[in-house]
C-alpha positions as CSV (number, residue, x, y, z in Angstrom):
1,M,-137.5,141.4,174.7
2,T,-137.4,145.1,175.6
3,A,-139.3,147.8,172.9
4,G,-139.7,150.9,174.1
5,G,-138.5,150.1,177.7
6,K,-141.6,147.6,177.2
7,H,-140.6,143.9,178.5
8,I,-142.3,141.7,175.7
9,S,-142.0,137.9,176.3
10,V,-140.8,135.6,173.3
11,M,-144.0,133.8,171.5
12,A,-146.8,134.8,174.5
13,D,-149.4,133.7,172.1
14,E,-147.4,130.3,171.4
15,V,-147.1,129.3,174.6
16,V,-150.6,130.4,176.3
17,R,-152.5,128.3,172.9
18,G,-150.5,125.2,174.3
19,L,-150.7,126.3,178.2
20,A,-154.8,126.9,176.9
21,P,-155.2,127.8,180.1
22,V,-158.8,127.1,181.8
23,D,-161.2,129.4,185.1
24,G,-160.1,127.6,188.1
25,G,-156.7,126.2,187.0
26,V,-153.4,126.7,188.6
27,Y,-150.2,127.6,186.3
28,V,-146.4,127.6,186.9
29,D,-144.3,130.5,185.1
30,G,-140.9,128.7,186.0
31,T,-138.7,131.8,184.5
32,F,-141.3,134.7,185.9
33,G,-138.4,137.1,184.4
34,A,-140.9,140.5,184.2
35,G,-143.8,138.4,184.5
36,G,-144.7,138.3,180.3
37,Y,-146.0,134.9,180.4
38,S,-147.7,135.5,183.6
39,A,-149.1,138.1,182.7
40,A,-150.7,136.4,179.4
41,I,-151.7,133.5,181.1
42,L,-153.7,135.2,183.5
43,R,-155.4,137.5,180.8
44,S,-156.7,133.9,179.1
45,A,-158.2,132.7,182.0
46,K,-159.6,133.2,185.2
47,C,-156.6,131.4,186.9
48,T,-153.9,131.2,189.8
49,V,-150.3,131.7,188.5
50,W,-146.9,130.0,190.8
51,G,-144.0,132.4,189.3
52,I,-140.6,130.6,190.3
53,D,-137.5,133.0,189.5
54,R,-133.3,132.8,191.7
55,D,-133.3,136.6,190.4
56,P,-134.6,139.2,193.1
57,L,-135.7,141.8,190.7
58,A,-138.3,139.3,189.4
59,Q,-140.4,140.5,193.2
60,I,-140.7,143.9,192.1
61,F,-142.2,142.6,188.9
62,A,-144.6,140.6,190.7
63,E,-146.1,142.7,193.2
64,K,-146.9,145.5,190.1
65,L,-148.6,142.0,188.9
66,S,-150.4,141.3,191.7
67,Q,-151.7,145.2,191.3
68,T,-153.8,144.8,188.6
69,Y,-154.5,140.0,189.2
70,P,-155.0,141.2,193.4
71,G,-154.6,137.0,194.8
72,K,-153.9,136.1,191.4
73,I,-149.7,135.9,191.1
74,N,-147.3,134.1,193.7
75,I,-143.7,134.2,193.1
76,L,-142.0,132.4,194.9
77,S,-137.8,132.8,194.8
78,G,-135.3,129.7,193.9
79,C,-134.5,127.5,190.6
80,F,-137.8,126.0,188.4
81,G,-135.9,122.4,189.3
82,D,-136.5,122.9,192.5
83,M,-140.2,123.7,191.6
84,E,-142.1,120.8,193.4
85,A,-139.9,121.0,196.5
86,L,-140.8,125.3,196.4
87,L,-144.6,124.3,195.2
88,D,-144.8,121.5,198.4
89,A,-143.5,124.4,201.0
90,A,-146.4,127.0,199.9
91,G,-149.3,124.3,199.8
92,V,-149.3,123.9,196.1
93,G,-149.7,119.4,195.2
94,K,-150.4,119.0,191.4
95,V,-150.9,122.3,188.7
96,D,-152.7,122.3,185.5
97,G,-149.8,123.5,183.2
98,V,-146.0,124.8,183.3
99,A,-144.1,127.3,181.7
100,L,-140.6,127.7,180.9
101,D,-138.3,130.4,178.9
102,I,-134.7,128.6,179.1
103,G,-131.7,131.0,178.9
104,V,-131.3,134.5,179.9
105,S,-133.9,137.2,180.0
106,S,-133.3,140.7,178.7
107,M,-133.8,142.6,182.1
108,Q,-130.8,140.5,182.9
109,I,-128.7,140.7,179.3
110,D,-129.3,144.5,179.0
111,N,-128.4,145.3,182.6
112,P,-124.4,145.5,181.7
113,K,-123.8,145.4,186.0
114,R,-125.5,141.8,185.7
115,G,-122.3,140.8,183.2
116,F,-123.4,139.0,181.0
117,S,-123.3,140.9,177.6
118,F,-119.6,142.2,175.3
119,R,-121.9,144.7,174.1
120,G,-121.6,147.1,177.2
121,D,-118.8,146.7,179.4
122,G,-119.3,146.0,183.1
123,P,-118.2,143.6,186.2
124,L,-117.3,139.4,184.7
125,D,-120.5,137.8,186.8
126,M,-123.4,136.7,184.4
127,R,-124.9,134.6,188.0
128,M,-128.2,134.5,187.7
129,G,-129.0,135.3,191.5
130,S,-127.2,137.0,194.0
131,D,-125.2,133.7,195.3
132,G,-122.0,131.0,193.8
133,Q,-119.2,131.1,192.0
134,T,-119.0,134.0,188.8
135,A,-117.6,133.9,185.2
136,A,-114.8,136.2,187.0
137,D,-114.6,133.4,189.5
138,V,-114.4,130.4,186.8
139,V,-112.1,132.7,184.2
140,N,-109.5,133.3,187.2
141,K,-109.2,130.0,188.4
142,F,-110.5,126.7,186.4
143,G,-107.3,124.9,184.5
144,E,-106.5,125.9,180.7
145,E,-108.1,122.1,180.4
146,E,-111.4,123.1,181.9
147,L,-111.7,126.2,180.4
148,A,-111.3,125.2,176.9
149,N,-114.6,121.7,177.4
150,I,-116.7,124.9,179.0
151,I,-116.4,126.8,176.3
152,Y,-116.6,123.9,173.8
153,N,-118.7,122.0,175.2
154,Y,-121.5,125.1,176.5
155,G,-121.2,127.5,173.7
156,E,-120.0,124.7,170.9
157,E,-116.6,126.9,169.8
158,R,-113.9,125.5,167.8
159,G,-111.5,127.9,169.1
160,S,-112.3,126.8,172.6
161,R,-108.6,125.7,173.2
162,R,-107.3,129.3,171.6
163,I,-109.2,130.7,173.7
164,A,-108.4,129.0,176.9
165,H,-104.7,129.2,176.0
166,A,-105.2,133.2,175.7
167,I,-106.7,134.1,179.2
168,V,-104.6,131.4,180.9
169,E,-101.6,133.5,179.3
170,L,-103.8,137.0,180.0
171,R,-104.1,136.6,184.2
172,R,-100.5,135.6,184.2
173,T,-100.0,139.2,184.3
174,K,-103.5,140.7,184.9
175,E,-106.6,139.7,186.6
176,I,-109.6,139.8,184.1
177,S,-112.9,140.8,185.8
178,R,-114.3,143.0,183.4
179,T,-116.8,141.8,180.5
180,G,-115.3,144.3,177.5
181,E,-111.4,143.1,178.4
182,L,-113.2,139.2,178.1
183,A,-114.3,140.7,174.5
184,S,-111.5,141.5,173.8
185,L,-109.1,139.2,174.5
186,I,-111.7,136.7,173.1
187,R,-111.7,138.7,169.4
188,S,-108.0,138.7,169.1
189,V,-107.2,135.0,168.6
190,I,-110.9,134.0,167.5
191,S,-112.0,135.6,163.6
192,K,-115.1,137.3,162.6
193,S,-117.5,135.4,161.0
194,K,-118.8,135.0,157.9
195,D,-122.4,135.9,159.3
196,G,-121.6,138.5,161.5
197,I,-121.9,137.3,165.2
198,D,-119.3,138.5,167.5
199,P,-116.9,136.2,168.2
200,A,-117.1,135.9,172.2
201,T,-120.4,135.1,171.8
202,R,-120.2,131.5,172.0
203,T,-117.7,132.0,174.8
204,F,-120.2,134.3,176.9
205,Q,-122.8,131.9,176.2
206,A,-120.6,129.0,178.1
207,L,-120.0,130.8,180.7
208,R,-123.4,131.8,182.0
209,I,-124.8,128.5,181.3
210,Y,-121.9,126.8,182.6
211,V,-122.3,129.1,186.1
212,N,-125.6,128.6,186.3
213,D,-126.2,125.3,185.7
214,E,-128.6,125.7,183.3
215,L,-128.4,122.9,181.5
216,G,-129.0,120.4,184.6
217,E,-131.7,123.0,185.9
218,L,-133.9,122.4,182.3
219,D,-133.0,118.6,183.1
220,R,-134.6,118.8,187.0
221,G,-137.0,121.4,185.2
222,L,-138.8,118.7,183.3
223,I,-138.5,115.7,185.4
224,A,-140.3,118.4,188.0
225,A,-143.1,119.1,186.3
226,E,-143.6,115.2,184.8
227,R,-144.2,115.0,188.4
228,L,-146.7,118.2,189.4
229,L,-148.4,118.3,186.3
230,V,-152.4,117.0,186.2
231,P,-153.7,114.4,183.5
232,R,-154.4,116.6,180.1
233,G,-151.9,119.1,182.1
234,N,-149.6,120.7,179.7
235,L,-146.1,121.6,179.3
236,A,-144.8,124.7,177.1
237,V,-141.2,125.0,177.1
238,V,-139.1,127.8,174.8
239,S,-135.4,127.8,173.8
240,F,-132.7,129.9,172.2
241,H,-130.6,127.4,171.2
242,S,-129.2,123.6,169.6
243,L,-127.8,122.1,174.1
244,E,-131.2,123.3,174.9
245,D,-134.1,122.6,172.5
246,R,-131.8,119.1,171.8
247,K,-132.1,118.6,175.4
248,V,-136.3,119.5,175.8
249,K,-137.0,116.9,172.6
250,M,-134.8,113.7,173.9
251,F,-136.6,114.3,177.0
252,L,-140.3,114.3,175.3
253,R,-139.1,111.7,173.0
254,D,-138.5,109.0,175.8
255,R,-141.6,110.1,177.7
256,T,-144.1,109.6,174.6
257,G,-142.3,106.2,173.6
258,D,-140.6,107.5,171.2
259,A,-137.2,106.5,171.8
260,P,-135.6,104.1,169.8
261,R,-135.1,100.7,171.7
262,P,-132.2,98.6,171.6
263,S,-131.4,95.8,169.0
264,R,-134.6,92.8,169.0
265,H,-132.0,90.4,168.8
266,L,-130.1,91.3,172.0
267,P,-131.5,91.2,175.3
268,D,-134.5,92.8,176.5
269,T,-133.4,93.9,179.5
270,D,-135.3,97.8,180.0
271,V,-138.9,98.0,181.1
272,V,-140.7,99.7,179.2
273,S,-143.9,102.1,180.8
274,A,-146.4,103.7,179.4
275,P,-145.9,107.2,178.2
276,T,-146.0,110.4,180.9
277,F,-146.5,112.9,177.8
278,K,-147.9,113.2,174.3
279,V,-146.3,115.8,171.5
280,I,-148.6,118.1,170.4
281,K,-146.7,119.2,167.0
282,R,-143.0,117.0,167.1
283,S,-141.3,119.8,164.8
284,G,-142.0,122.5,167.4
285,F,-143.2,125.4,166.9
286,K,-141.2,129.0,165.7
287,A,-142.2,132.8,166.2
288,S,-144.5,134.4,163.6
289,D,-142.7,136.2,160.5
290,A,-143.9,139.3,162.1
291,E,-142.9,138.7,166.0
292,V,-139.0,137.9,164.3
293,K,-139.6,141.7,163.2
294,M,-140.3,143.3,165.7
295,N,-137.8,140.9,168.0
296,P,-134.9,139.3,165.9
297,R,-134.4,137.3,169.5
298,S,-137.4,135.2,168.8
299,R,-135.4,134.1,165.1
300,S,-133.8,131.3,167.3
301,A,-136.9,129.8,170.0
302,R,-138.2,127.3,169.2
303,L,-141.4,126.0,171.5
304,R,-142.3,122.1,172.3
305,V,-145.6,121.8,173.6
306,A,-146.6,118.5,175.4
307,E,-150.0,116.9,176.8
308,R,-149.5,115.2,180.0
309,T,-150.9,111.3,179.9
310,D,-152.3,109.6,182.7
311,A,-149.2,107.2,182.9
312,P,-147.1,107.8,186.3
313,V,-144.4,108.4,186.4
314,L,-141.1,105.0,186.7
315,E,-139.2,106.4,190.0
316,A,-135.8,105.9,187.5
317,A,-136.8,108.8,186.0
């Protein structure tokens, strides 16, 4: 969130309570962004934080934070799904806590030049980092059926086929290179919903998730956290829509032994392992009314917290 030019991380107090930082502990802020969680963690204990972010701008915020906490904040350039390898290269083995804020940051979405938002016209980019294919590449080069599948699977947009068809028809005459162009096209084929959500919302979400492989990144990040956390170390994950939260919920259900078992009438071929996590609150946590009033973006946020047990990670994971 940005309020008066200042970035405010969603549910920062709840994340810190979930991590329960201790003096001398080592913590990972896997989605560093502007450093909101890192700053909150460092305020709560005399500990060390390793921030990870693929966005080059994160380094600027890390340098500012290091002035307040010299020697306590370190920033690694890369994806949080690679945190195990990144930390290993930095000489860090185990950690006491991992925090993840899934999705796009306000400093990215509020900058029209990054192409994440339809609220201001900009290049159709949407990359969280500086390499890889852009949203414009996807929109202009992918086939109609593939586009429809991306928009439906990652945006849960029921009108995905109409949107994909309209995109393909328009690009026969001109390349779609601006967020404003794409948003106007979507609005011409999809009606505004009763709740007032812009018709372009789900498609832009879908393209962003696909371009940055956000769901795959989340899968890799959760497994990496499981490997890195010490016994009684905590994982705190904030997500903003059902696709993300469902993945976190299913991962923790599997790792706590709550996943449904096959029928007792069928041969039991699964290896039952000891739970590697203990969920703190099954339903997760939501932002307070006060925070939602101050920051509408937090309305859809859900925080899930789990404590690592001393059970070994199965190699199959």
